Every structure is written in structure tokens, then in C-alpha cells.
mmCIF file of the N, C-alpha and C atoms, coordinates in Angstrom:
data_MODEL
# 
_entry.id   MODEL 
# 
loop_
_atom_site.group_PDB 
_atom_site.id 
_atom_site.type_symbol 
_atom_site.label_atom_id 
_atom_site.label_alt_id 
_atom_site.label_comp_id 
_atom_site.label_asym_id 
_atom_site.label_entity_id 
_atom_site.label_seq_id 
_atom_site.pdbx_PDB_ins_code 
_atom_site.Cartn_x 
_atom_site.Cartn_y 
_atom_site.Cartn_z 
_atom_site.occupancy 
_atom_site.B_iso_or_equiv 
_atom_site.pdbx_formal_charge 
_atom_site.auth_seq_id 
_atom_site.auth_comp_id 
_atom_site.auth_asym_id 
_atom_site.auth_atom_id 
_atom_site.pdbx_PDB_model_num 
ATOM 1   N N  . ASN A 1 1  ? -0.809  -2.804 -4.003  1.00 0.00 ? 1  ASN A N  1 
ATOM 2   C CA . ASN A 1 1  ? -0.546  -1.598 -3.231  1.00 0.00 ? 1  ASN A CA 1 
ATOM 3   C C  . ASN A 1 1  ? -1.823  -0.989 -2.654  1.00 0.00 ? 1  ASN A C  1 
ATOM 4   N N  . GLY A 1 2  ? -2.958  -1.617 -2.870  1.00 0.00 ? 2  GLY A N  1 
ATOM 5   C CA . GLY A 1 2  ? -4.217  -1.125 -2.321  1.00 0.00 ? 2  GLY A CA 1 
ATOM 6   C C  . GLY A 1 2  ? -4.959  -0.149 -3.210  1.00 0.00 ? 2  GLY A C  1 
ATOM 7   N N  . ASP A 1 3  ? -4.401  0.179  -4.389  1.00 0.00 ? 3  ASP A N  1 
ATOM 8   C CA . ASP A 1 3  ? -5.086  1.099  -5.291  1.00 0.00 ? 3  ASP A CA 1 
ATOM 9   C C  . ASP A 1 3  ? -6.138  0.369  -6.112  1.00 0.00 ? 3  ASP A C  1 
ATOM 10  N N  . VAL A 1 4  ? -7.275  1.010  -6.261  1.00 0.00 ? 4  VAL A N  1 
ATOM 11  C CA . VAL A 1 4  ? -8.318  0.522  -7.152  1.00 0.00 ? 4  VAL A CA 1 
ATOM 12  C C  . VAL A 1 4  ? -8.675  1.693  -8.063  1.00 0.00 ? 4  VAL A C  1 
ATOM 13  N N  . SER A 1 5  ? -8.858  1.385  -9.336  1.00 0.00 ? 5  SER A N  1 
ATOM 14  C CA . SER A 1 5  ? -9.157  2.414  -10.312 1.00 0.00 ? 5  SER A CA 1 
ATOM 15  C C  . SER A 1 5  ? -10.268 1.915  -11.214 1.00 0.00 ? 5  SER A C  1 
ATOM 16  N N  . PHE A 1 6  ? -11.230 2.776  -11.514 1.00 0.00 ? 6  PHE A N  1 
ATOM 17  C CA . PHE A 1 6  ? -12.282 2.384  -12.439 1.00 0.00 ? 6  PHE A CA 1 
ATOM 18  C C  . PHE A 1 6  ? -12.713 3.582  -13.256 1.00 0.00 ? 6  PHE A C  1 
ATOM 19  N N  . THR A 1 7  ? -13.232 3.284  -14.428 1.00 0.00 ? 7  THR A N  1 
ATOM 20  C CA . THR A 1 7  ? -13.644 4.299  -15.386 1.00 0.00 ? 7  THR A CA 1 
ATOM 21  C C  . THR A 1 7  ? -15.126 4.142  -15.669 1.00 0.00 ? 7  THR A C  1 
ATOM 22  N N  . ILE A 1 8  ? -15.834 5.268  -15.686 1.00 0.00 ? 8  ILE A N  1 
ATOM 23  C CA . ILE A 1 8  ? -17.262 5.254  -15.974 1.00 0.00 ? 8  ILE A CA 1 
ATOM 24  C C  . ILE A 1 8  ? -17.533 6.023  -17.265 1.00 0.00 ? 8  ILE A C  1 
ATOM 25  N N  . SER A 1 9  ? -18.625 5.707  -17.918 1.00 0.00 ? 9  SER A N  1 
ATOM 26  C CA . SER A 1 9  ? -19.086 6.514  -19.044 1.00 0.00 ? 9  SER A CA 1 
ATOM 27  C C  . SER A 1 9  ? -19.606 7.829  -18.494 1.00 0.00 ? 9  SER A C  1 
ATOM 28  N N  . ALA A 1 10 ? -19.367 8.910  -19.224 1.00 0.00 ? 10 ALA A N  1 
ATOM 29  C CA . ALA A 1 10 ? -19.752 10.226 -18.736 1.00 0.00 ? 10 ALA A CA 1 
ATOM 30  C C  . ALA A 1 10 ? -20.255 11.084 -19.885 1.00 0.00 ? 10 ALA A C  1 
ATOM 31  N N  . THR A 1 11 ? -20.918 12.164 -19.521 1.00 0.00 ? 11 THR A N  1 
ATOM 32  C CA . THR A 1 11 ? -21.369 13.161 -20.475 1.00 0.00 ? 11 THR A CA 1 
ATOM 33  C C  . THR A 1 11 ? -20.510 14.405 -20.285 1.00 0.00 ? 11 THR A C  1 
ATOM 34  N N  . VAL A 1 12 ? -19.898 14.864 -21.367 1.00 0.00 ? 12 VAL A N  1 
ATOM 35  C CA . VAL A 1 12 ? -19.026 16.037 -21.289 1.00 0.00 ? 12 VAL A CA 1 
ATOM 36  C C  . VAL A 1 12 ? -19.791 17.203 -20.664 1.00 0.00 ? 12 VAL A C  1 
ATOM 37  N N  . GLY A 1 13 ? -19.150 17.864 -19.692 1.00 0.00 ? 13 GLY A N  1 
ATOM 38  C CA . GLY A 1 13 ? -19.736 19.023 -19.024 1.00 0.00 ? 13 GLY A CA 1 
ATOM 39  C C  . GLY A 1 13 ? -20.547 18.690 -17.790 1.00 0.00 ? 13 GLY A C  1 
ATOM 40  N N  . LYS A 1 14 ? -20.879 17.416 -17.579 1.00 0.00 ? 14 LYS A N  1 
ATOM 41  C CA . LYS A 1 14 ? -21.616 17.011 -16.383 1.00 0.00 ? 14 LYS A CA 1 
ATOM 42  C C  . LYS A 1 14 ? -20.650 16.773 -15.228 1.00 0.00 ? 14 LYS A C  1 
ATOM 43  N N  . THR A 1 15 ? -21.149 16.926 -13.994 1.00 0.00 ? 15 THR A N  1 
ATOM 44  C CA . THR A 1 15 ? -20.330 16.809 -12.791 1.00 0.00 ? 15 THR A CA 1 
ATOM 45  C C  . THR A 1 15 ? -20.656 15.505 -12.075 1.00 0.00 ? 15 THR A C  1 
ATOM 46  N N  . TYR A 1 16 ? -19.595 14.781 -11.661 1.00 0.00 ? 16 TYR A N  1 
ATOM 47  C CA . TYR A 1 16 ? -19.734 13.468 -11.017 1.00 0.00 ? 16 TYR A CA 1 
ATOM 48  C C  . TYR A 1 16 ? -19.015 13.459 -9.674  1.00 0.00 ? 16 TYR A C  1 
ATOM 49  N N  . ARG A 1 17 ? -19.638 12.805 -8.704  1.00 0.00 ? 17 ARG A N  1 
ATOM 50  C CA . ARG A 1 17 ? -19.027 12.653 -7.376  1.00 0.00 ? 17 ARG A CA 1 
ATOM 51  C C  . ARG A 1 17 ? -18.993 11.173 -7.017  1.00 0.00 ? 17 ARG A C  1 
ATOM 52  N N  . LEU A 1 18 ? -17.855 10.743 -6.500  1.00 0.00 ? 18 LEU A N  1 
ATOM 53  C CA . LEU A 1 18 ? -17.680 9.376  -6.025  1.00 0.00 ? 18 LEU A CA 1 
ATOM 54  C C  . LEU A 1 18 ? -17.972 9.328  -4.530  1.00 0.00 ? 18 LEU A C  1 
ATOM 55  N N  . GLU A 1 19 ? -18.716 8.312  -4.115  1.00 0.00 ? 19 GLU A N  1 
ATOM 56  C CA . GLU A 1 19 ? -18.991 8.077  -2.700  1.00 0.00 ? 19 GLU A CA 1 
ATOM 57  C C  . GLU A 1 19 ? -18.695 6.617  -2.397  1.00 0.00 ? 19 GLU A C  1 
ATOM 58  N N  . PHE A 1 20 ? -18.439 6.304  -1.115  1.00 0.00 ? 20 PHE A N  1 
ATOM 59  C CA . PHE A 1 20 ? -18.128 4.921  -0.764  1.00 0.00 ? 20 PHE A CA 1 
ATOM 60  C C  . PHE A 1 20 ? -18.624 4.566  0.625   1.00 0.00 ? 20 PHE A C  1 
ATOM 61  N N  . LYS A 1 21 ? -18.696 3.252  0.845   1.00 0.00 ? 21 LYS A N  1 
ATOM 62  C CA . LYS A 1 21 ? -18.931 2.651  2.158   1.00 0.00 ? 21 LYS A CA 1 
ATOM 63  C C  . LYS A 1 21 ? -17.938 1.513  2.301   1.00 0.00 ? 21 LYS A C  1 
ATOM 64  N N  . ASN A 1 22 ? -17.490 1.266  3.511   1.00 0.00 ? 22 ASN A N  1 
ATOM 65  C CA . ASN A 1 22 ? -16.637 0.109  3.765   1.00 0.00 ? 22 ASN A CA 1 
ATOM 66  C C  . ASN A 1 22 ? -17.464 -1.109 4.137   1.00 0.00 ? 22 ASN A C  1 
ATOM 67  N N  . ASP A 1 23 ? -18.766 -0.894 4.411   1.00 0.00 ? 23 ASP A N  1 
ATOM 68  C CA . ASP A 1 23 ? -19.677 -1.973 4.786   1.00 0.00 ? 23 ASP A CA 1 
ATOM 69  C C  . ASP A 1 23 ? -21.078 -1.554 4.351   1.00 0.00 ? 23 ASP A C  1 
ATOM 70  N N  . LEU A 1 24 ? -21.810 -2.423 3.684   1.00 0.00 ? 24 LEU A N  1 
ATOM 71  C CA . LEU A 1 24 ? -23.156 -2.074 3.228   1.00 0.00 ? 24 LEU A CA 1 
ATOM 72  C C  . LEU A 1 24 ? -24.108 -1.765 4.378   1.00 0.00 ? 24 LEU A C  1 
ATOM 73  N N  . ASN A 1 25 ? -23.795 -2.245 5.584   1.00 0.00 ? 25 ASN A N  1 
ATOM 74  C CA . ASN A 1 25 ? -24.643 -1.972 6.739   1.00 0.00 ? 25 ASN A CA 1 
ATOM 75  C C  . ASN A 1 25 ? -24.464 -0.562 7.286   1.00 0.00 ? 25 ASN A C  1 
ATOM 76  N N  . GLU A 1 26 ? -23.440 0.165  6.846   1.00 0.00 ? 26 GLU A N  1 
ATOM 77  C CA . GLU A 1 26 ? -23.267 1.552  7.262   1.00 0.00 ? 26 GLU A CA 1 
ATOM 78  C C  . GLU A 1 26 ? -24.447 2.358  6.757   1.00 0.00 ? 26 GLU A C  1 
ATOM 79  N N  . GLU A 1 27 ? -24.922 3.274  7.577   1.00 0.00 ? 27 GLU A N  1 
ATOM 80  C CA . GLU A 1 27 ? -26.095 4.051  7.203   1.00 0.00 ? 27 GLU A CA 1 
ATOM 81  C C  . GLU A 1 27 ? -25.797 5.083  6.122   1.00 0.00 ? 27 GLU A C  1 
ATOM 82  N N  . ASN A 1 28 ? -24.665 5.758  6.229   1.00 0.00 ? 28 ASN A N  1 
ATOM 83  C CA . ASN A 1 28 ? -24.359 6.870  5.331   1.00 0.00 ? 28 ASN A CA 1 
ATOM 84  C C  . ASN A 1 28 ? -23.216 6.548  4.381   1.00 0.00 ? 28 ASN A C  1 
ATOM 85  N N  . TRP A 1 29 ? -23.270 7.187  3.210   1.00 0.00 ? 29 TRP A N  1 
ATOM 86  C CA . TRP A 1 29 ? -22.177 7.122  2.254   1.00 0.00 ? 29 TRP A CA 1 
ATOM 87  C C  . TRP A 1 29 ? -21.178 8.219  2.616   1.00 0.00 ? 29 TRP A C  1 
ATOM 88  N N  . THR A 1 30 ? -19.898 7.965  2.354   1.00 0.00 ? 30 THR A N  1 
ATOM 89  C CA . THR A 1 30 ? -18.836 8.937  2.590   1.00 0.00 ? 30 THR A CA 1 
ATOM 90  C C  . THR A 1 30 ? -18.407 9.523  1.258   1.00 0.00 ? 30 THR A C  1 
ATOM 91  N N  . PHE A 1 31 ? -18.296 10.849 1.206   1.00 0.00 ? 31 PHE A N  1 
ATOM 92  C CA . PHE A 1 31 ? -17.794 11.494 -0.011  1.00 0.00 ? 31 PHE A CA 1 
ATOM 93  C C  . PHE A 1 31 ? -16.348 11.112 -0.202  1.00 0.00 ? 31 PHE A C  1 
ATOM 94  N N  . PHE A 1 32 ? -15.991 10.816 -1.426  1.00 0.00 ? 32 PHE A N  1 
ATOM 95  C CA . PHE A 1 32 ? -14.593 10.566 -1.762  1.00 0.00 ? 32 PHE A CA 1 
ATOM 96  C C  . PHE A 1 32 ? -13.812 11.839 -1.467  1.00 0.00 ? 32 PHE A C  1 
ATOM 97  N N  . PRO A 1 33 ? -12.572 11.718 -1.011  1.00 0.00 ? 33 PRO A N  1 
ATOM 98  C CA . PRO A 1 33 ? -11.824 12.895 -0.564  1.00 0.00 ? 33 PRO A CA 1 
ATOM 99  C C  . PRO A 1 33 ? -11.535 13.948 -1.629  1.00 0.00 ? 33 PRO A C  1 
ATOM 100 N N  . THR A 1 34 ? -11.729 13.655 -2.900  1.00 0.00 ? 34 THR A N  1 
ATOM 101 C CA . THR A 1 34 ? -11.477 14.667 -3.917  1.00 0.00 ? 34 THR A CA 1 
ATOM 102 C C  . THR A 1 34 ? -12.774 15.392 -4.247  1.00 0.00 ? 34 THR A C  1 
ATOM 103 N N  . PRO A 1 35 ? -12.684 16.610 -4.773  1.00 0.00 ? 35 PRO A N  1 
ATOM 104 C CA . PRO A 1 35 ? -13.909 17.322 -5.141  1.00 0.00 ? 35 PRO A CA 1 
ATOM 105 C C  . PRO A 1 35 ? -14.589 16.648 -6.330  1.00 0.00 ? 35 PRO A C  1 
ATOM 106 N N  . PRO A 1 36 ? -15.851 16.974 -6.566  1.00 0.00 ? 36 PRO A N  1 
ATOM 107 C CA . PRO A 1 36 ? -16.541 16.434 -7.746  1.00 0.00 ? 36 PRO A CA 1 
ATOM 108 C C  . PRO A 1 36 ? -15.750 16.737 -9.018  1.00 0.00 ? 36 PRO A C  1 
ATOM 109 N N  . VAL A 1 37 ? -15.954 15.893 -10.028 1.00 0.00 ? 37 VAL A N  1 
ATOM 110 C CA . VAL A 1 37 ? -15.203 15.989 -11.282 1.00 0.00 ? 37 VAL A CA 1 
ATOM 111 C C  . VAL A 1 37 ? -16.157 16.393 -12.400 1.00 0.00 ? 37 VAL A C  1 
ATOM 112 N N  . VAL A 1 38 ? -15.754 17.406 -13.166 1.00 0.00 ? 38 VAL A N  1 
ATOM 113 C CA . VAL A 1 38 ? -16.499 17.781 -14.370 1.00 0.00 ? 38 VAL A CA 1 
ATOM 114 C C  . VAL A 1 38 ? -15.885 17.017 -15.533 1.00 0.00 ? 38 VAL A C  1 
ATOM 115 N N  . ALA A 1 39 ? -16.705 16.243 -16.232 1.00 0.00 ? 39 ALA A N  1 
ATOM 116 C CA . ALA A 1 39 ? -16.211 15.415 -17.334 1.00 0.00 ? 39 ALA A CA 1 
ATOM 117 C C  . ALA A 1 39 ? -15.770 16.298 -18.502 1.00 0.00 ? 39 ALA A C  1 
ATOM 118 N N  . ASN A 1 40 ? -14.553 16.043 -18.992 1.00 0.00 ? 40 ASN A N  1 
ATOM 119 C CA . ASN A 1 40 ? -14.070 16.752 -20.181 1.00 0.00 ? 40 ASN A CA 1 
ATOM 120 C C  . ASN A 1 40 ? -13.908 15.793 -21.358 1.00 0.00 ? 40 ASN A C  1 
ATOM 121 N N  . SER A 1 41 ? -14.400 14.547 -21.163 1.00 0.00 ? 41 SER A N  1 
ATOM 122 C CA . SER A 1 41 ? -14.423 13.554 -22.236 1.00 0.00 ? 41 SER A CA 1 
ATOM 123 C C  . SER A 1 41 ? -15.587 12.604 -21.951 1.00 0.00 ? 41 SER A C  1 
ATOM 124 N N  . SER A 1 42 ? -15.688 11.543 -22.734 1.00 0.00 ? 42 SER A N  1 
ATOM 125 C CA . SER A 1 42 ? -16.815 10.615 -22.572 1.00 0.00 ? 42 SER A CA 1 
ATOM 126 C C  . SER A 1 42 ? -16.611 9.617  -21.432 1.00 0.00 ? 42 SER A C  1 
ATOM 127 N N  . THR A 1 43 ? -15.496 9.723  -20.714 1.00 0.00 ? 43 THR A N  1 
ATOM 128 C CA . THR A 1 43 ? -15.242 8.867  -19.552 1.00 0.00 ? 43 THR A CA 1 
ATOM 129 C C  . THR A 1 43 ? -14.626 9.691  -18.421 1.00 0.00 ? 43 THR A C  1 
ATOM 130 N N  . VAL A 1 44 ? -14.817 9.195  -17.197 1.00 0.00 ? 44 VAL A N  1 
ATOM 131 C CA . VAL A 1 44 ? -14.181 9.757  -16.006 1.00 0.00 ? 44 VAL A CA 1 
ATOM 132 C C  . VAL A 1 44 ? -13.555 8.591  -15.258 1.00 0.00 ? 44 VAL A C  1 
ATOM 133 N N  . THR A 1 45 ? -12.317 8.761  -14.817 1.00 0.00 ? 45 THR A N  1 
ATOM 134 C CA . THR A 1 45 ? -11.624 7.717  -14.059 1.00 0.00 ? 45 THR A CA 1 
ATOM 135 C C  . THR A 1 45 ? -11.426 8.169  -12.620 1.00 0.00 ? 45 THR A C  1 
ATOM 136 N N  . PHE A 1 46 ? -11.735 7.274  -11.695 1.00 0.00 ? 46 PHE A N  1 
ATOM 137 C CA . PHE A 1 46 ? -11.518 7.506  -10.273 1.00 0.00 ? 46 PHE A CA 1 
ATOM 138 C C  . PHE A 1 46 ? -10.489 6.496  -9.781  1.00 0.00 ? 46 PHE A C  1 
ATOM 139 N N  . THR A 1 47 ? -9.598  6.923  -8.908  1.00 0.00 ? 47 THR A N  1 
ATOM 140 C CA . THR A 1 47 ? -8.612  6.032  -8.295  1.00 0.00 ? 47 THR A CA 1 
ATOM 141 C C  . THR A 1 47 ? -8.665  6.243  -6.791  1.00 0.00 ? 47 THR A C  1 
ATOM 142 N N  . ASP A 1 48 ? -8.675  5.142  -6.042  1.00 0.00 ? 48 ASP A N  1 
ATOM 143 C CA . ASP A 1 48 ? -8.749  5.184  -4.580  1.00 0.00 ? 48 ASP A CA 1 
ATOM 144 C C  . ASP A 1 48 ? -7.746  4.192  -4.017  1.00 0.00 ? 48 ASP A C  1 
ATOM 145 N N  . ASN A 1 49 ? -7.250  4.483  -2.836  1.00 0.00 ? 49 ASN A N  1 
ATOM 146 C CA . ASN A 1 49 ? -6.413  3.535  -2.103  1.00 0.00 ? 49 ASN A CA 1 
ATOM 147 C C  . ASN A 1 49 ? -7.241  3.037  -0.932  1.00 0.00 ? 49 ASN A C  1 
ATOM 148 N N  . ILE A 1 50 ? -7.606  1.751  -0.956  1.00 0.00 ? 50 ILE A N  1 
ATOM 149 C CA . ILE A 1 50 ? -8.488  1.204  0.082   1.00 0.00 ? 50 ILE A CA 1 
ATOM 150 C C  . ILE A 1 50 ? -7.745  0.867  1.369   1.00 0.00 ? 50 ILE A C  1 
ATOM 151 N N  . GLY A 1 51 ? -6.425  0.976  1.354   1.00 0.00 ? 51 GLY A N  1 
ATOM 152 C CA . GLY A 1 51 ? -5.654  0.739  2.569   1.00 0.00 ? 51 GLY A CA 1 
ATOM 153 C C  . GLY A 1 51 ? -5.904  -0.627 3.147   1.00 0.00 ? 51 GLY A C  1 
ATOM 154 N N  . ALA A 1 52 ? -6.217  -0.665 4.426   1.00 0.00 ? 52 ALA A N  1 
ATOM 155 C CA . ALA A 1 52 ? -6.404  -1.933 5.136   1.00 0.00 ? 52 ALA A CA 1 
ATOM 156 C C  . ALA A 1 52 ? -7.820  -2.475 5.016   1.00 0.00 ? 52 ALA A C  1 
ATOM 157 N N  . ASN A 1 53 ? -8.702  -1.771 4.312   1.00 0.00 ? 53 ASN A N  1 
ATOM 158 C CA . ASN A 1 53 ? -10.085 -2.236 4.181   1.00 0.00 ? 53 ASN A CA 1 
ATOM 159 C C  . ASN A 1 53 ? -10.149 -3.429 3.240   1.00 0.00 ? 53 ASN A C  1 
ATOM 160 N N  . PRO A 1 54 ? -10.752 -4.538 3.670   1.00 0.00 ? 54 PRO A N  1 
ATOM 161 C CA . PRO A 1 54 ? -10.817 -5.713 2.807   1.00 0.00 ? 54 PRO A CA 1 
ATOM 162 C C  . PRO A 1 54 ? -11.767 -5.537 1.631   1.00 0.00 ? 54 PRO A C  1 
ATOM 163 N N  . GLN A 1 55 ? -12.686 -4.570 1.747   1.00 0.00 ? 55 GLN A N  1 
ATOM 164 C CA . GLN A 1 55 ? -13.623 -4.305 0.660   1.00 0.00 ? 55 GLN A CA 1 
ATOM 165 C C  . GLN A 1 55 ? -14.082 -2.861 0.766   1.00 0.00 ? 55 GLN A C  1 
ATOM 166 N N  . ARG A 1 56 ? -14.583 -2.341 -0.316  1.00 0.00 ? 56 ARG A N  1 
ATOM 167 C CA . ARG A 1 56 ? -15.174 -1.004 -0.325  1.00 0.00 ? 56 ARG A CA 1 
ATOM 168 C C  . ARG A 1 56 ? -16.223 -0.994 -1.426  1.00 0.00 ? 56 ARG A C  1 
ATOM 169 N N  . ILE A 1 57 ? -17.377 -0.410 -1.132  1.00 0.00 ? 57 ILE A N  1 
ATOM 170 C CA . ILE A 1 57 ? -18.482 -0.338 -2.068  1.00 0.00 ? 57 ILE A CA 1 
ATOM 171 C C  . ILE A 1 57 ? -18.569 1.106  -2.560  1.00 0.00 ? 57 ILE A C  1 
ATOM 172 N N  . TYR A 1 58 ? -18.702 1.280  -3.868  1.00 0.00 ? 58 TYR A N  1 
ATOM 173 C CA . TYR A 1 58 ? -18.713 2.615  -4.456  1.00 0.00 ? 58 TYR A CA 1 
ATOM 174 C C  . TYR A 1 58 ? -20.034 2.890  -5.156  1.00 0.00 ? 58 TYR A C  1 
ATOM 175 N N  . ARG A 1 59 ? -20.340 4.175  -5.246  1.00 0.00 ? 59 ARG A N  1 
ATOM 176 C CA . ARG A 1 59 ? -21.386 4.646  -6.137  1.00 0.00 ? 59 ARG A CA 1 
ATOM 177 C C  . ARG A 1 59 ? -20.938 5.983  -6.700  1.00 0.00 ? 59 ARG A C  1 
ATOM 178 N N  . VAL A 1 60 ? -21.373 6.270  -7.911  1.00 0.00 ? 60 VAL A N  1 
ATOM 179 C CA . VAL A 1 60 ? -21.054 7.530  -8.564  1.00 0.00 ? 60 VAL A CA 1 
ATOM 180 C C  . VAL A 1 60 ? -22.355 8.256  -8.824  1.00 0.00 ? 60 VAL A C  1 
ATOM 181 N N  . LEU A 1 61 ? -22.403 9.519  -8.425  1.00 0.00 ? 61 LEU A N  1 
ATOM 182 C CA . LEU A 1 61 ? -23.593 10.331 -8.624  1.00 0.00 ? 61 LEU A CA 1 
ATOM 183 C C  . LEU A 1 61 ? -23.310 11.400 -9.674  1.00 0.00 ? 61 LEU A C  1 
ATOM 184 N N  . GLN A 1 62 ? -24.261 11.596 -10.572 1.00 0.00 ? 62 GLN A N  1 
ATOM 185 C CA . GLN A 1 62 ? -24.194 12.737 -11.480 1.00 0.00 ? 62 GLN A CA 1 
ATOM 186 C C  . GLN A 1 62 ? -24.925 13.866 -10.779 1.00 0.00 ? 62 GLN A C  1 
ATOM 187 N N  . LEU A 1 63 ? -24.245 14.977 -10.571 1.00 0.00 ? 63 LEU A N  1 
ATOM 188 C CA . LEU A 1 63 ? -24.804 16.058 -9.750  1.00 0.00 ? 63 LEU A CA 1 
ATOM 189 C C  . LEU A 1 63 ? -25.639 17.063 -10.518 1.00 0.00 ? 63 LEU A C  1 
ATOM 190 N N  . ASP A 1 64 ? -25.550 17.070 -11.843 1.00 0.00 ? 64 ASP A N  1 
ATOM 191 C CA . ASP A 1 64 ? -26.331 18.039 -12.619 1.00 0.00 ? 64 ASP A CA 1 
ATOM 192 C C  . ASP A 1 64 ? -26.918 17.414 -13.871 1.00 0.00 ? 64 ASP A C  1 
# 
């Protein structure tokens, strides 16, 4: 169905933002459409629907 989901290790109380590119040659990263997530456990899960994109590259930033 085009959904991809992944879980990262996190620190409780820290804020994480998901960003993506559809091609590594793109100059800028795109913010994931949801707001940053404050971890309330030792993991954070992100789910995305890549639609018609054959690939998508992700990175997760800890903001604080």
C-alpha cells in the first residue's frame, strides 16, 4: 500500500523531526508533514506513505 514504518531509539523528553528526499541529488531535505515528535518512551515510530515514489531517503534529527 506504499506505507513504510520505522522505529528509532530515542531519549525520553527529546524532540525528533523526520526529513526526507526522493533523490539524493536534491539539494534540500523536506520536512515530514507531521510536527516534530517529543519522545515519551525509549523509541519513536514514524510512518510515511511514499505513494508513487520508487524510493525515499530519510533522516531523523534530534532538535534539542
